[in-house]
C-alpha positions as CSV (number, residue, x, y, z in Angstrom):
1,M,81.5,101.7,64.7
2,V,85.2,100.9,64.9
3,S,86.2,99.8,68.4
4,L,88.7,102.1,70.0
5,F,88.7,100.5,73.4
6,I,91.9,101.1,75.2
7,N,93.7,98.3,76.8
8,W,95.1,99.9,80.0
9,D,97.9,97.4,80.8
10,V,100.1,99.7,82.6
11,S,101.9,98.3,85.7
12,P,101.4,100.5,88.9
13,E,105.1,100.1,89.4
14,L,107.6,102.4,87.7
15,I,110.6,100.6,89.1
16,S,110.9,97.3,90.9
17,L,114.1,96.0,92.4
18,G,113.8,93.0,94.6
19,G,111.5,94.0,97.4
20,F,111.8,97.6,96.6
21,S,109.6,99.5,94.1
22,I,108.6,103.0,93.1
23,R,105.0,103.4,92.1
24,Y,103.5,105.9,89.7
25,Y,101.1,106.9,92.4
26,G,103.7,107.9,94.8
27,L,105.7,109.8,92.3
28,L,102.6,111.7,91.0
29,F,101.6,112.4,94.7
30,A,105.0,114.0,95.3
31,L,104.9,115.9,92.0
32,A,101.5,117.4,93.1
33,F,103.3,118.9,96.2
34,V,106.3,120.1,94.2
35,C,104.2,121.7,91.4
36,G,101.8,123.1,93.9
37,Y,104.7,124.7,95.9
38,K,106.1,126.4,92.7
39,V,102.7,127.8,91.8
40,E,102.1,129.2,95.3
41,E,105.6,130.5,95.3
42,K,105.0,132.6,92.4
43,M,101.9,134.0,93.9
44,F,103.6,134.8,97.2
45,K,106.4,136.5,95.5
46,S,103.9,138.7,93.4
47,E,102.3,139.9,96.7
48,G,105.7,140.4,98.5
49,L,104.9,137.8,101.1
50,S,107.4,135.9,103.2
51,Q,109.2,132.8,102.0
52,Q,109.0,131.5,105.5
53,W,105.3,131.7,105.4
54,L,105.2,129.7,102.2
55,D,107.3,127.0,103.5
56,K,105.4,126.5,106.7
57,L,102.0,126.6,104.6
58,W,103.0,123.7,102.5
59,I,104.0,121.7,105.7
60,Y,100.7,122.4,107.1
61,V,99.0,121.4,103.8
62,A,101.0,118.2,103.5
63,V,100.2,117.0,107.0
64,A,96.6,118.0,106.9
65,T,96.1,116.2,103.5
66,V,97.3,112.9,104.7
67,I,95.7,113.0,108.1
68,G,92.4,114.2,106.7
69,A,92.3,111.8,103.8
70,R,93.0,108.9,106.0
71,L,90.6,109.7,108.6
72,G,88.0,110.6,105.9
73,H,88.2,107.1,104.5
74,C,88.0,105.3,107.8
75,F,85.0,107.4,109.1
76,F,83.0,107.8,105.9
77,Y,83.7,104.6,104.1
78,D,84.5,101.8,106.4
79,W,83.9,102.9,110.0
80,A,82.3,99.4,110.9
81,Y,85.7,97.9,110.4
82,Y,87.9,100.6,111.8
83,S,85.8,101.1,114.8
84,A,86.8,97.5,115.7
85,H,90.4,98.0,114.6
86,P,91.3,101.5,115.7
87,F,95.1,101.1,115.5
88,E,94.8,100.4,111.8
89,I,93.5,104.0,111.3
90,I,97.0,105.3,112.0
91,L,99.3,102.3,111.3
92,P,99.8,101.2,107.6
93,V,99.4,97.4,108.6
94,R,96.5,95.0,108.7
95,F,96.3,93.0,111.8
96,Q,93.3,90.7,110.7
97,P,93.5,87.9,109.7
98,E,97.3,88.2,110.0
99,F,99.8,90.9,110.6
100,R,101.0,92.4,107.3
101,F,102.1,95.6,105.8
102,T,99.5,97.2,103.6
103,G,100.4,100.9,103.1
104,Y,97.8,103.6,103.4
105,Q,95.5,102.3,100.6
106,G,92.4,104.0,102.1
107,L,92.4,107.8,101.4
108,A,89.3,110.0,100.8
109,S,89.4,113.3,99.0
110,H,86.5,114.7,101.0
111,G,88.5,114.0,104.1
112,A,91.5,115.6,102.7
113,A,89.4,118.8,101.9
114,I,88.2,119.0,105.5
115,G,91.7,118.3,106.8
116,I,93.2,121.0,104.7
117,I,90.6,123.6,105.8
118,A,91.3,122.7,109.4
119,G,95.0,122.8,108.9
120,L,94.9,126.3,107.1
121,W,92.6,127.7,109.9
122,Y,95.4,126.7,112.4
123,Y,98.1,128.1,110.1
124,S,96.1,131.4,109.8
125,K,96.0,131.6,113.6
126,K,99.5,130.6,114.4
127,V,101.7,131.7,111.5
128,S,100.2,134.3,109.0
129,R,97.8,136.1,111.2
130,K,95.7,136.6,108.1
131,S,92.1,135.8,107.6
132,I,91.4,132.0,107.0
133,F,89.6,133.0,103.9
134,W,92.6,135.0,102.6
135,I,94.7,131.9,103.1
136,L,92.2,129.6,101.5
137,D,91.8,131.8,98.3
138,R,95.6,131.4,97.7
139,A,96.0,127.8,98.8
140,V,93.1,126.2,96.7
141,I,94.7,127.1,93.4
142,P,97.6,124.8,93.6
143,I,95.4,122.2,95.4
144,A,93.2,122.0,92.3
145,L,96.4,121.2,90.3
146,A,97.4,118.6,93.0
147,G,94.0,117.0,92.4
148,F,94.9,116.5,88.8
149,F,98.1,114.6,89.6
150,I,96.5,112.5,92.3
151,R,93.7,111.4,89.9
152,M,96.3,110.5,87.3
153,G,97.9,108.4,90.0
154,N,94.7,106.6,90.4
155,L,94.7,105.9,86.7
156,M,98.1,104.5,86.8
157,N,97.0,102.3,89.7
158,S,93.9,101.3,87.8
159,E,91.7,102.1,90.7
160,I,88.4,104.2,91.2
161,V,87.3,102.8,87.8
162,G,84.2,103.7,86.0
163,L,81.1,101.8,85.1
164,P,81.0,99.6,82.0
165,T,80.6,101.4,78.8
166,D,80.3,100.9,75.0
167,L,81.8,104.3,74.2
168,P,84.8,104.1,72.0
169,W,87.2,105.6,74.5
170,G,86.3,103.0,77.2
171,F,89.4,101.6,79.1
172,R,89.9,97.9,79.8
173,F,91.7,98.1,83.1
174,V,93.8,94.9,82.9
175,H,95.3,95.4,86.5
176,S,92.2,96.5,88.3
177,G,91.8,93.2,90.2
178,M,88.0,93.1,89.1
179,S,86.4,89.8,88.0
180,D,85.9,91.3,84.5
181,P,89.1,93.3,83.7
182,M,88.5,93.1,79.9
183,T,85.1,94.9,80.1
184,P,85.4,98.4,78.7
185,R,84.8,101.0,81.4
186,H,84.6,104.7,81.8
187,P,88.0,106.2,82.6
188,A,86.5,108.1,85.5
189,Q,89.9,109.0,87.0
190,L,90.8,110.7,83.7
191,Y,87.4,112.5,83.7
192,E,88.1,113.9,87.1
193,A,91.8,114.8,86.3
194,I,90.7,116.8,83.3
195,C,88.0,118.6,85.2
196,Y,90.5,119.5,88.0
197,L,93.0,120.8,85.5
198,I,90.3,123.1,83.9
199,S,89.4,124.2,87.4
200,F,93.0,125.0,88.1
201,A,93.2,127.0,84.8
202,I,90.0,129.0,85.7
203,L,91.2,129.8,89.2
204,M,94.6,130.9,87.8
205,H,93.0,133.2,85.3
206,L,90.8,134.7,88.1
207,Y,93.8,135.3,90.4
208,W,96.1,136.8,87.8
209,K,93.8,138.5,85.3
210,T,91.0,139.8,87.5
211,K,90.6,141.3,91.0
212,A,89.0,138.1,92.2
213,K,91.7,137.7,95.0
214,D,90.6,141.0,96.6
215,R,87.1,139.4,97.2
216,Q,87.7,137.5,100.4
217,G,86.5,133.9,100.1
218,F,85.5,134.1,96.3
219,L,88.3,131.9,94.9
220,F,87.8,129.4,97.8
221,G,84.0,129.4,96.8
222,M,84.8,128.8,93.2
223,F,87.1,126.0,94.0
224,L,84.5,124.2,96.0
225,V,81.9,124.6,93.4
226,L,84.1,123.6,90.5
227,I,85.8,120.6,92.1
228,F,82.8,119.2,93.9
229,T,80.2,119.7,91.2
230,A,82.6,117.7,88.9
231,R,83.0,115.0,91.5
232,F,79.2,114.9,92.1
233,V,78.5,114.4,88.3
234,I,81.4,112.0,87.6
235,E,80.2,109.8,90.4
236,F,77.3,108.7,88.2
237,V,79.7,106.7,85.9
238,K,81.9,105.4,88.7
239,E,81.7,102.0,90.4
240,N,80.9,102.3,94.1
241,Q,83.9,102.2,96.3
242,E,82.1,100.2,99.1
243,A,79.4,97.6,99.0
244,F,77.1,99.6,101.4
245,E,76.7,102.2,98.6
246,D,75.0,99.8,96.3
247,T,71.6,100.4,98.2
248,M,72.0,104.2,98.2
249,T,70.2,106.6,95.8
250,L,73.3,108.8,95.7
251,N,76.6,107.2,96.7
252,M,78.8,108.5,99.6
253,G,80.9,110.6,97.3
254,Q,77.9,112.5,96.1
255,W,76.3,113.0,99.5
256,L,79.7,114.4,100.7
257,S,80.1,116.6,97.8
258,I,76.7,118.5,98.2
259,P,77.6,120.4,101.4
260,F,80.9,121.5,99.8
261,V,79.1,122.9,96.7
262,L,76.5,124.7,99.0
263,V,79.4,126.3,101.0
264,G,81.0,127.2,97.8
265,I,77.8,129.0,96.5
266,Y,77.5,130.8,99.9
267,M,81.1,132.0,99.8
268,I,80.7,133.4,96.3
269,W,77.6,135.2,97.4
270,R,79.2,136.4,100.7
271,S,82.3,137.7,98.8
272,G,80.0,139.9,96.5
273,K,78.2,141.3,99.4
274,Q,81.5,142.4,101.1
275,T,83.2,144.1,98.1
276,K,81.6,145.7,95.2
277,Y,83.3,145.8,91.9
278,K,83.2,144.1,88.6
279,I,85.5,141.2,87.9
């Protein structure tokens, strides 16, 4: 077989001038919110909803995403450290062994999901006065697209890499910081990005071409099933993020995905019991 391994020798920095740099991850993270906003804007306009609602919605989503993702990482993946250094949960610095700026390098997507649900619940009570599930059905579609951009950002950072592979599309992550950067690995970030993009396309089709949006909680349930089933499966070809996961039958990402999938299945079932029609 002809080797088609890809040398992923892409610098995480798009521009670097002196001590200032713009990283692909930050750019893609921002693009996720911009594109998500435009998708949501089209949906809101089609339903004759207030622009003010939309603007406030994305403020809630942005804040909830960052807070939830940060807390998720600290509580789910490294609580032993952060319980002893609580200030580092909210401050992008590392006090031990020396004071230095690190940036928020620890973010967890499961925590982001919980944060977004909590933020949208608060939004539904204080701003829109609509059901939380009505809000979630419309918010999860652009969030699926945002997941695509964020995983592409992980790819540009050469982080969240996969296990070694002899498949011809394996990536050699030159900038991964691993001891064996020339070992071909599964591009797990790319696998997830593709799955999230497909999930976005499915949800868009259901919203625009069917009556799915009238079944309260259905699109939210589909989002949970699609996104977290993909996450659960792809974890089998990922390197564990923390050392404690090495002794686990399923890693932390998989254990955290299971409840989301089960809630998604329940929401799909519940929406069918509430409204009877063919999609």
